[in-house]
C-alpha positions in Angstrom: -32.9 56.2 -4.9 -30.6 57.1 -7.8 -32.6 57.9 -10.9 -35.4 55.6 -9.8 -33.2 52.5 -9.5 -33.1 50.9 -6.1 -30.6 48.4 -4.7 -33.0 45.5 -4.1 -36.6 44.4 -4.5 -38.0 41.4 -2.6 -40.9 40.4 -4.8 -43.7 37.8 -4.7 -43.9 37.7 -0.9 -46.5 37.9 1.8 -45.8 41.0 3.9 -46.6 40.4 7.6 -47.2 43.1 10.2 -49.0 42.9 13.6 -52.1 44.0 11.7 -52.3 41.3 9.1 -50.8 39.7 6.0 -50.8 41.1 2.5 -49.3 39.8 -0.8 -46.7 42.2 -2.0 -43.1 43.3 -2.3 -40.4 45.5 -0.5 -38.1 47.9 -2.2 -34.8 48.6 -0.4 -32.3 51.3 -1.1 -29.3 52.5 0.9 -30.0 50.0 3.7 -33.5 51.2 4.2 -37.0 50.3 3.1 -37.8 52.6 0.2 -41.4 51.3 -0.5 -43.8 48.5 0.1 -46.7 47.5 -2.1 -47.7 45.3 -5.0 -45.0 43.8 -7.2 -46.1 46.0 -10.1 -45.7 49.2 -8.0 -42.0 48.5 -7.2 -39.3 50.6 -8.8 -36.7 49.0 -11.0 -33.9 47.4 -9.0 -30.3 46.3 -9.4 -31.2 42.9 -7.8 -34.5 41.1 -7.4 -35.1 38.4 -4.8 -38.1 36.2 -5.6 -39.7 35.3 -2.2 -41.6 32.5 -3.9 -44.7 33.2 -1.9 -42.9 33.0 1.4 -43.7 35.4 4.3 -41.7 38.6 4.7 -41.4 39.8 8.3 -39.3 42.3 10.1 -36.2 40.9 11.7 -36.7 39.6 15.2 -35.2 41.5 18.1 -33.9 39.6 21.1 -33.5 41.9 24.1 -31.9 39.3 26.4 -28.7 37.5 25.3 -25.4 36.6 27.0 -22.7 36.7 24.3 -19.9 35.9 26.9 -17.2 38.2 25.5 -15.1 39.6 27.1 -14.0 37.0 29.6 -15.8 33.8 28.6 -15.1 33.4 24.9 -14.6 29.7 25.3 -18.4 29.5 25.6 -19.4 32.0 22.9 -17.9 34.9 20.9 -19.6 37.8 19.2 -18.9 36.2 15.9 -20.4 32.8 16.8 -23.4 34.3 18.6 -24.4 36.8 15.9 -24.0 34.0 13.3 -26.4 31.9 15.3 -28.8 34.8 15.6 -28.7 35.7 11.9 -29.4 32.1 10.9 -32.3 32.1 13.4 -33.9 35.2 11.9 -32.7 37.6 14.6 -31.4 40.9 13.4 -30.7 42.8 16.6 -29.7 41.6 20.1 -29.1 43.4 23.4 -26.2 41.8 25.4 -26.3 41.5 29.2 -23.6 43.0 31.4 -22.3 39.9 33.3 -19.1 39.5 31.3 -15.6 39.9 32.7 -15.2 42.7 33.2 -18.9 43.5 33.6 -20.2 46.6 31.8 -20.3 48.6 35.0 -18.5 51.7 33.7 -18.5 53.9 30.6 -15.0 52.5 29.7 -16.3 48.9 29.9 -19.3 49.7 27.7 -17.1 51.4 25.1 -14.7 48.4 25.2 -17.4 45.9 24.7 -18.8 47.8 21.7 -15.3 48.0 20.2 -14.8 44.3 20.8 -18.2 43.4 19.2 -18.1 45.7 16.2 -15.6 43.9 14.0 -17.2 40.5 14.7 -21.0 41.2 14.6 -23.1 40.1 11.7 -26.2 41.8 13.0 -27.0 45.0 14.9 -26.5 45.0 18.7 -26.8 47.0 21.9 -25.2 46.5 25.3 -26.6 46.7 28.8 -25.0 48.7 31.6 -25.0 47.1 35.0 -26.6 48.7 38.1 -24.6 48.2 41.3 -24.2 49.9 44.6 -20.9 51.5 43.7 -21.5 52.8 40.2 -24.5 55.0 40.4 -22.4 58.0 39.4 -21.4 56.0 36.3 -25.0 55.5 34.9 -25.2 58.7 32.9 -21.7 58.2 31.5 -22.6 54.6 30.5 -25.6 55.9 28.6 -23.4 58.4 26.8 -20.9 55.7 26.0 -23.6 53.7 24.3 -25.5 51.6 26.9 -28.8 50.8 25.2 -30.5 49.8 28.5 -29.5 48.9 32.1 -29.7 45.5 33.9 -30.7 45.1 37.5 -30.1 41.8 39.2 -32.5 41.4 42.1 -31.7 37.7 42.3 -27.9 37.1 41.9 -25.2 34.9 43.2 -22.7 36.1 40.6 -19.9 38.0 42.2 -19.4 39.9 39.0 -22.9 41.4 39.2 -24.1 41.3 42.8 -27.6 42.4 43.8 -27.6 46.0 45.1 -29.5 47.0 48.1 -32.9 48.6 47.7 -31.7 52.1 48.5 -29.2 51.9 45.7 -31.8 50.5 43.4 -34.2 53.4 44.1 -31.4 56.0 43.5 -30.3 54.3 40.3 -33.9 54.1 39.0 -34.5 57.7 39.7 -31.5 58.6 37.7 -32.2 56.3 34.8 -35.7 57.7 34.6 -34.0 60.9 33.3 -31.8 59.1 30.8 -34.4 57.7 28.5 -33.4 54.1 29.1 -35.3 51.1 30.4 -34.2 48.8 33.2 -34.4 45.1 32.6 -34.8 43.2 35.9 -33.9 39.7 37.0 -36.8 39.6 39.4 -36.1 37.2 42.2 -35.5 37.8 45.9 -31.8 37.2 46.7 -32.4 36.8 50.4 -34.9 34.0 49.8 -32.6 32.3 47.3 -29.6 32.4 49.6 -31.5 31.2 52.7 -33.1 28.3 50.8 -29.9 27.3 49.1 -28.1 27.0 52.5 -30.8 24.8 53.9 -31.0 22.6 50.8 -27.2 22.2 50.7 -27.1 21.4 54.4 -29.5 18.6 53.7 -27.1 17.1 51.2 -29.3 17.7 48.2 -27.7 18.4 44.8 -30.4 17.2 42.3 -32.3 19.3 39.7 -35.3 19.4 42.0 -33.2 21.1 44.6 -32.5 23.9 42.2 -36.3 24.4 41.7 -36.9 24.2 45.4 -34.3 27.0 45.9 -36.0 29.2 43.3 -39.4 29.0 44.9 -42.3 30.8 43.3 -42.6 33.4 46.0 -39.0 34.6 45.3 -40.2 35.7 41.9 -43.6 37.0 42.9 -42.2 39.2 45.6 -39.5 40.7 43.4 -42.0 41.5 40.6 -44.3 43.2 43.1 -41.4 45.2 44.6 -39.8 46.4 41.4 -43.2 47.4 40.0 -43.7 49.6 43.1 -40.2 51.0 42.7 -41.0 51.8 39.0 -44.2 53.5 39.9 -42.4 55.5 42.6 -39.5 56.7 40.5 -41.1 56.8 37.0 -38.4 54.5 35.7 -39.5 52.2 32.9 -38.8 48.5 33.7 -38.8 45.3 31.8 -39.3 42.0 33.6 -36.8 39.5 32.3 -37.4 35.7 31.7 -40.8 35.4 33.4 -41.2 31.8 34.4 -44.0 31.8 36.9 -47.7 32.0 36.4 -48.2 33.5 39.8 -46.5 36.7 38.6 -49.0 37.3 35.9 -51.7 39.0 38.1 -49.1 41.3 39.5 -47.9 42.3 36.0 -51.5 42.9 34.9 -52.2 45.0 38.0 -49.1 47.1 37.5 -50.1 47.8 33.9 -53.6 48.8 34.9 -52.0 51.3 37.4 -50.1 52.8 34.5 -46.7 51.5 35.5 -44.3 51.6 32.5 -43.7 47.9 32.6 -43.0 45.4 29.9 -42.3 41.7 30.3 -40.8 38.8 28.4 -40.8 35.1 28.6 -38.6 32.5 26.8 -39.3 29.3 24.8 -38.0 27.0 27.6 -40.7 28.3 29.9 -43.4 27.9 27.3 -42.5 24.4 26.0 -40.7 22.6 28.8 -41.4 21.6 32.4 -39.7 19.5 35.0 -41.6 16.6 33.4 -39.1 17.0 30.4 -36.0 16.9 32.6 -34.9 13.4 31.6 -35.4 14.0 27.9 -33.7 17.4 28.1 -30.6 16.1 29.7 -31.3 16.1 33.5 -29.2 18.7 35.2 -28.5 20.3 31.8 -32.0 21.8 32.1 -30.7 24.1 34.8 -31.4 27.8 34.1 -32.2 30.8 36.3 -35.0 31.2 36.9 -35.8 27.5 36.6 -38.0 25.6 34.3 -40.8 24.9 36.7 -43.2 22.1 37.3 -46.1 21.5 34.9 -48.9 24.1 35.1 -46.9 27.3 34.4 -46.3 26.9 30.6 -50.0 27.2 29.6 -50.8 30.4 31.5 -47.5 31.9 30.3 -48.3 31.1 26.7 -51.8 32.6 27.0 -50.3 35.7 28.5 -47.9 36.0 25.6 -50.6 35.5 23.1 -52.8 38.1 24.7 -50.1 40.7 25.0 -50.0 40.7 28.8 -46.4 39.4 28.4 -45.2 41.7 25.7 -42.5 39.8 24.0 -40.5 36.7 23.4 -36.8 36.6 24.2 -34.3 33.8 24.8 -31.9 34.5 27.7 -29.4 33.0 25.3 -26.6 31.7 27.6 -24.3 29.1 26.0 -22.0 26.7 28.0 -19.7 23.9 27.0 -20.7 20.3 27.2 -18.7 19.5 30.4 -20.1 22.6 32.1 -23.7 21.3 31.4 -23.1 17.6 32.2 -22.2 17.8 35.9 -23.5 15.3 38.4 -24.2 18.0 41.0 -26.7 20.7 40.2 -24.6 23.2 42.0 -21.7 22.6 39.6 -23.9 22.6 36.5 -23.7 25.9 34.6 -27.2 27.6 34.2 -28.5 28.4 30.8 -28.3 27.3 27.2 -28.3 28.8 23.7 -31.5 30.2 22.2 -31.1 32.8 19.5 -30.9 30.2 16.7 -33.9 28.1 17.7 -36.5 30.6 19.1 -38.1 31.5 15.8 -38.3 27.9 14.8 -40.0 27.0 18.1 -42.6 29.8 18.0 -43.3 29.3 14.3 -44.2 25.7 15.1 -46.9 27.1 17.3 -48.0 29.3 14.4 -48.2 26.2 12.1 -50.2 24.4 14.8 -52.7 27.3 14.9 -52.0 28.3 18.5 -51.1 31.9 17.4 -50.9 33.7 14.1 -47.9 35.0 12.2 -49.0 38.6 12.9 -49.0 37.7 16.6 -45.4 36.5 16.2 -44.4 39.7 14.5 -45.9 41.7 17.4 -44.2 39.7 20.1 -40.8 39.2 18.5 -40.3 42.3 16.4 -42.6 45.3 17.1 -43.0 45.0 20.9 -39.3 44.8 21.7 -38.5 47.6 19.3 -41.1 49.8 21.0 -40.1 49.0 24.5 -36.4 49.7 24.0 -36.7 52.8 21.9 -35.9 51.2 18.5 -39.3 51.6 16.8 -40.0 52.3 14.0 -36.3 52.3 12.9 -36.4 48.5 13.7 -39.2 46.1 14.2 -41.4 47.3 11.3 -41.7 47.2 7.5 -42.4 50.9 7.2 -40.7 53.0 4.5 -37.7 54.9 5.7 -36.8 52.3 8.4 -33.8 49.9 8.5 -34.3 47.1 6.0 -33.9 44.3 8.6 -36.0 41.6 7.0 -36.5 37.9 7.3 -38.0 35.5 4.7 -40.0 32.8 6.5 -40.9 29.4 5.0 -43.9 28.2 7.0 -43.6 24.8 5.2 -40.0 24.1 6.2 -39.6 21.1 8.5 -36.7 20.9 10.9 -35.2 19.0 13.8 -33.3 20.8 16.4 -29.9 19.3 17.1 -27.2 20.9 19.2 -24.5 19.7 16.8 -26.1 21.8 14.1 -26.1 25.0 16.1 -23.6 27.8 15.5 -23.0 28.7 19.1 -19.8 27.4 20.6 -21.8 26.2 23.7 -24.4 24.1 21.9 -26.2 22.0 24.6 -29.9 22.6 24.0 -32.8 21.3 26.0 -34.8 21.1 22.7 -32.6 18.3 21.3 -34.5 16.2 18.8 -37.6 18.5 18.8 -39.4 18.5 15.4 -40.3 21.9 14.1 -42.4 23.5 11.3 -41.5 26.9 9.9 -38.1 28.7 9.9 -36.1 31.6 8.7 -34.6 30.9 5.3 -33.1 34.3 4.6 -32.0 37.2 6.8 -31.2 40.7 5.8 -29.6 43.4 8.0 -30.0 46.9 6.6 -30.7 45.5 3.2 -27.8 43.1 3.0 -28.3 39.3 3.0 -26.3 38.0 5.9 -27.8 34.4 6.2 -29.4 32.2 3.6 -30.5 28.6 3.8 -28.8 28.0 7.1 -25.4 29.5 6.0 -23.7 32.8 6.7 -23.2 34.7 3.4 -21.8 38.1 4.6 -18.6 39.3 6.3 -18.4 39.7 10.0 -18.4 43.4 11.0 -21.6 44.3 9.1 -23.4 44.5 12.4 -23.7 48.0 13.9 -23.9 49.2 17.5 -27.3 50.7 18.3 -25.4 53.7 19.6 -24.0 54.4 16.2 -25.6 57.2 14.1 -28.7 56.0 12.2 
């Protein structure tokens, strides 16, 4: 602070942490939170934002997004993705490595950060890819700025093939020494390939065929195996996009054993099932792992609410209309956008009384920050931390429409869903970047997590 004058005060709000909600204000100076407390306790400021009684939360952190650049910018760019994220109340994302080229070397990691930096509206990190041929590159990737590493145990993507178990163990043993976490796509590649061959040979190309390929045991086995590998090597792991209720006892058992394991699930697994396929666009519902039959969403939501599943993410993965509207499931691109709609969807559950707003802050802000080494710099409202802040209007009604989304690939399975509660202002390091559904800052404000604090 310069002579007691701070840059900004957000006044007349309700401050939300995982521990509760308190009427109050936030003072911001130099991009960081200078103080929190009552309105009367705030220092004088160059600018005051009247929150109008709205809730003030830390910015959401999405640790699982596919921004598509380099290589697939026709689906999404760093500019479009981070605009969507900012409007959705997300202030930090971690981008997956399956771009072209994949982030499988230190050079590729540095190139992606250089590509993203002039476009990004919010802060970001990039994943390094774990393969059979790049184990010697893991430490250099970390030095180049890889925030975490991604392991595809279930992959048919030639850019990021599934490594053998020996390579996985060697990689995890090295990463355990690097202070990074490994995010795991936990499916059994052998099972997926075998079942796909059988299903294709039978001439099936419907949405149910995709679900039958990704049978529950493929996920359950992989979760069990990677938890054992984590326990053996001491490498922290994160289970990506958990879709299957049968994995939950294995996650609970691993945590009881002291395995450094965290897990996420996504809105499409919590609020959709195969019963919603027709409304959600038929084959357009394709995602990996799949949206499953009814009976999984309830246990997954309970696990998220209880903290057994640590956090909410999105697996944000945009594709163009014609890529999502194919007659054959095998030609239909898997995935859809999520960073702009996730907060709306979960806040609707808050409005309905299924969880509390402090619960949401725990699962969307604090838990991902803790798991990926960002806490308390991000994911909190503590003095001295980055002023990544979102104003939430819990009375705001909305309808999700793909045409309104800011991602280039805007086919959403939540088309027409009515919501209650949304982000109405997003600040990144004290700067307002989105307000009332519009971007109000210049691209390039976002910062790589590898940059100096």
